[in-house]
C-alpha positions in Angstrom: 63.4 159.0 63.5 66.8 157.9 64.9 67.9 154.7 63.6 69.3 152.3 66.5 70.9 149.1 65.6 68.4 146.2 65.5 69.7 142.7 66.1 67.5 140.0 64.4 67.9 136.9 66.1 66.9 133.6 64.1 67.5 130.1 65.5 67.8 127.6 62.6 67.3 123.8 62.7 66.7 121.8 59.7 64.8 124.6 57.8 66.3 124.2 54.4 63.0 124.6 52.6 62.2 127.8 54.3 65.3 129.7 55.6 66.3 131.6 52.5 63.0 133.1 52.1 62.8 133.9 55.8 66.3 135.7 56.0 65.6 137.5 52.5 62.5 138.9 54.2 64.7 140.6 56.7 67.2 141.7 54.4 64.6 143.3 52.2 63.2 145.4 55.1 62.8 149.2 54.7 64.8 149.7 58.0 68.4 148.7 57.1 70.3 149.4 60.3 70.4 145.7 61.1 72.5 142.8 62.1 71.2 139.3 61.8 72.3 136.6 64.1 71.5 133.3 62.6 72.2 130.4 64.9 72.5 127.0 63.1 71.7 124.5 66.0 73.5 121.4 64.4 71.0 121.0 61.5 71.4 117.8 59.6 70.2 119.1 56.3 71.7 122.1 54.1 70.5 124.7 56.4 74.1 125.7 57.4 75.3 125.8 53.9 72.4 128.0 52.9 73.0 130.5 55.8 76.7 130.7 55.0 75.9 131.5 51.2 73.5 134.3 52.4 76.2 135.6 54.7 78.6 135.8 51.7 76.2 138.1 50.0 75.3 140.5 53.0 77.8 141.4 55.6 74.9 142.1 58.1 74.6 138.3 58.5 76.5 136.5 61.2 76.1 132.7 61.1 76.9 131.0 64.5 77.2 127.2 64.5 76.3 125.5 67.8 78.8 122.9 68.8 76.1 120.7 70.1 72.3 120.8 69.6 71.4 123.2 72.3 67.5 123.3 71.2 65.5 126.5 71.3 65.6 127.9 74.9 69.5 127.6 75.2 69.9 128.9 71.6 67.8 131.9 72.3 69.6 132.8 75.5 72.9 132.4 73.8 71.7 134.5 70.9 70.5 137.3 73.2 74.0 137.5 74.7 75.5 137.9 71.0 73.1 140.6 70.1 74.7 144.2 69.9 71.6 146.1 69.2 69.5 148.3 71.5 66.6 146.3 70.1 66.4 142.6 69.4 63.8 141.4 67.0 62.9 137.7 66.8 62.3 135.9 63.7 61.7 132.1 63.0 63.4 130.6 60.1 60.2 129.5 58.6 58.2 132.6 58.7 58.2 135.8 56.6 58.5 139.3 57.7 56.5 142.0 55.6 58.9 144.8 54.4 57.8 147.5 56.9 57.9 145.3 60.0 61.1 146.3 61.5 60.6 150.1 60.7 57.1 150.2 62.3 58.4 148.4 65.5 61.3 150.5 66.0 59.1 153.7 65.4 56.7 152.4 68.2 59.5 151.8 70.6 61.3 155.2 69.9 57.9 157.0 70.5 56.9 154.9 73.6 59.9 154.8 75.8 57.9 153.3 78.7 57.3 150.2 76.6 59.9 147.5 76.3 58.2 144.8 74.1 56.1 145.3 70.8 54.9 142.8 68.4 52.4 142.8 65.6 49.3 141.1 64.3 50.0 138.4 61.8 48.6 136.3 59.1 48.9 132.5 59.3 49.1 130.4 56.1 49.9 126.9 55.1 52.8 126.0 52.8 50.5 123.8 50.8 48.0 126.8 50.3 49.9 130.0 50.7 47.4 132.1 48.9 44.9 131.4 51.9 45.8 133.6 54.8 44.1 134.0 58.2 44.4 137.2 59.9 45.1 136.7 63.8 44.0 139.4 66.1 45.3 140.3 69.5 44.8 143.3 71.8 46.9 146.2 70.9 47.3 148.3 74.1 49.3 147.4 77.4 46.0 147.5 79.6 44.2 145.0 77.4 47.2 142.8 76.7 47.6 142.4 80.5 44.1 140.9 80.6 44.7 138.7 77.8 48.0 137.4 79.0 46.3 136.0 82.0 45.0 133.2 79.9 47.0 133.1 76.7 49.9 134.7 74.8 48.7 137.8 72.8 52.3 138.6 71.6 53.4 136.8 68.4 57.0 135.6 69.4 58.4 135.5 65.8 57.0 139.0 65.3 58.3 140.5 68.5 60.8 143.3 69.2 62.4 143.6 72.6 64.5 146.4 74.0 67.7 144.7 75.2 67.3 146.1 78.6 64.6 143.5 79.2 67.5 141.0 79.5 70.4 143.2 80.8 68.5 145.3 83.4 65.2 143.6 84.0 66.9 140.3 84.3 64.4 138.2 82.4 65.4 135.3 80.0 63.8 132.3 78.4 63.5 129.6 81.1 63.8 125.9 80.4 61.0 124.9 83.0 58.5 126.6 80.6 59.5 124.4 77.5 57.3 125.0 74.5 55.6 128.1 76.1 59.0 129.9 77.0 57.7 133.0 75.1 54.3 133.1 77.0 56.3 132.9 80.4 58.6 135.7 79.4 55.8 137.9 78.5 53.7 137.1 81.8 56.8 138.1 83.8 57.5 141.2 81.8 54.2 142.8 82.3 54.9 143.1 86.0 58.0 145.0 85.2 57.2 147.1 82.0 54.6 147.8 79.2 53.8 145.7 76.2 51.9 146.3 73.0 51.0 145.2 69.4 51.2 147.3 66.3 47.7 147.2 64.8 48.4 145.8 61.5 49.7 142.3 60.3 53.5 142.5 59.7 54.3 138.7 59.6 53.3 135.7 57.7 53.2 132.8 60.1 53.7 129.4 58.5 51.6 126.6 59.9 52.9 123.1 59.5 52.8 119.6 61.2 56.4 120.0 62.7 55.4 122.8 64.9 55.5 122.7 68.8 51.8 123.1 69.1 51.3 120.1 66.7 53.9 117.7 68.3 53.9 118.6 72.0 50.4 119.7 72.8 50.1 117.9 76.1 53.5 119.3 77.5 52.6 122.6 76.2 49.2 122.5 78.1 51.0 121.3 81.3 53.6 124.0 81.1 50.9 126.7 80.5 49.7 125.9 84.1 53.3 126.9 85.2 52.8 130.1 83.6 49.4 130.7 85.4 51.2 130.3 88.7 53.4 133.4 87.7 50.1 135.4 87.6 48.9 133.9 90.7 52.0 134.9 92.6 51.9 138.4 91.4 48.1 138.9 91.9 48.0 137.2 95.4 45.8 134.2 94.2 46.2 130.6 95.3 48.5 128.2 93.2 47.5 124.9 94.5 46.9 122.1 91.8 43.0 122.3 92.2 42.8 126.1 91.7 45.3 125.9 88.8 43.0 123.2 87.1 40.1 125.6 87.4 42.3 128.4 86.2 43.2 126.2 83.1 39.6 125.3 82.6 38.8 129.0 82.3 41.7 129.7 80.1 40.9 126.8 77.5 37.0 127.4 78.0 36.8 123.6 78.5 35.8 122.5 82.1 38.1 119.7 83.4 34.9 117.9 84.9 31.5 117.9 83.3 29.2 119.0 86.1 27.4 122.0 87.1 29.3 122.0 90.4 32.5 122.4 88.4 31.0 125.2 86.5 30.4 126.8 89.8 34.0 126.8 90.7 35.0 128.3 87.3 32.5 131.1 87.8 33.8 131.7 91.3 37.2 132.0 89.9 36.3 134.5 87.3 34.2 136.6 89.6 37.0 136.8 92.2 39.5 137.7 89.5 37.4 140.8 88.5 37.2 141.7 92.3 40.9 141.5 92.6 41.3 143.7 89.6 39.0 146.2 90.9 40.7 146.4 94.3 44.2 146.6 92.9 44.0 147.4 89.2 46.4 145.3 87.0 44.6 145.5 83.5 41.7 147.1 81.7 38.7 146.0 83.8 36.1 146.6 81.0 38.1 144.4 78.7 38.6 141.7 81.3 35.0 141.7 82.1 34.0 141.3 78.5 36.5 138.5 77.9 35.4 136.6 80.9 31.9 136.9 79.8 32.7 135.2 76.5 34.7 132.5 78.4 31.7 131.8 80.5 29.5 131.2 77.7 32.1 128.9 76.0 32.7 127.0 79.3 28.8 126.3 79.3 28.8 125.3 75.8 31.7 122.9 76.4 30.4 121.5 79.6 28.5 118.5 78.2 26.0 118.5 80.9 23.2 119.2 78.2 20.5 121.9 77.8 20.2 122.1 81.6 23.2 124.3 81.6 21.4 127.2 79.7 19.5 127.9 82.9 22.9 128.0 84.9 24.6 130.1 82.2 21.9 132.9 82.4 21.9 132.9 86.2 25.5 134.3 86.4 26.4 138.0 86.5 28.9 136.9 83.8 26.2 136.2 81.3 25.9 139.4 79.3 24.2 138.8 75.8 25.5 142.1 74.3 28.9 140.4 74.2 27.8 137.4 72.1 27.1 137.0 68.4 24.5 135.0 66.8 27.1 132.3 65.9 28.1 132.0 69.6 24.5 131.3 70.4 24.2 128.7 67.4 27.3 127.0 68.7 26.1 127.0 72.2 22.7 125.5 71.5 24.1 122.9 69.1 26.8 121.7 71.6 24.4 121.6 74.5 21.8 119.7 72.5 24.3 117.0 71.5 26.6 117.3 74.6 29.4 117.6 72.1 33.0 116.9 73.4 35.2 119.8 72.5 37.4 119.1 69.5 36.8 115.2 69.7 33.5 114.6 68.3 32.7 114.0 64.6 29.8 116.4 64.8 32.0 119.0 66.3 34.6 118.7 63.5 32.0 118.7 60.8 30.1 121.7 62.0 32.7 124.0 63.7 36.2 123.2 62.3 
């Protein structure tokens, strides 16, 4: 296997607790032809000092200090311009890459020249209980990821490796208007210009803590996801008015915006139309899309809060396919419908399902 230079881009802001372990996980990679671009975004703790000490021990590390706090998106775009490698690997300063991550991602991109983006599965863990790890699955192939990306990001950003030509030739970048979902927006644009994939094994330990974007900015993140959905609408020839996007978001989150059978009708219409569009002008694996929408339909009905009468509506739909559901899915469905549980909000929900 050839060994092209890989630039590992690590934005850093107030991560003194984690940054040494994170950077050392890259220095310990089995793949050694690396440069590490660590950008200190005006940290107010000892992050900068720790980075400089690491750089003194390994010449592959370049520490860049922002003069002003640029925050993540501008720091990422600045970092991309500083990267010299054919491949750019992303890394967050609080996560841990497993030793063969870079080697296996390079091997994939070298063997699949029509793909420009590859990530991996990952384990999530909490700093307070690092021994307990949860494996997160995403589709592996381009055709299935295209379906998945219609609704959520199936590409783990801190585990991703990107061919630099995505930025220099395809003209993509991290856009400020997609704040807190900038990675999801990039993948959603990319799938209309190139191919993406996941390596089928977990090669990153993803740290979960209270200071993450998903914890601090959930509402803004949800609003900006709707902007990402408009990217897909534009490419697939779908409407993008606010009512349509609200239905789109309801299907993506499996939570109807309004608690009524009439609104479920709108969600069903959206999903059936999406299947028709994909059959007429294939964009993704239709069998995978069909299966995914079938599961979403069950969950939409379970989260509708209209009571047991939704069961009849559920089974009326061509989206209802019992072979796609587990016994646990049905148990959750009947429990939620019986008690009209509000998704994630009610005490019963938290006791039974979280």
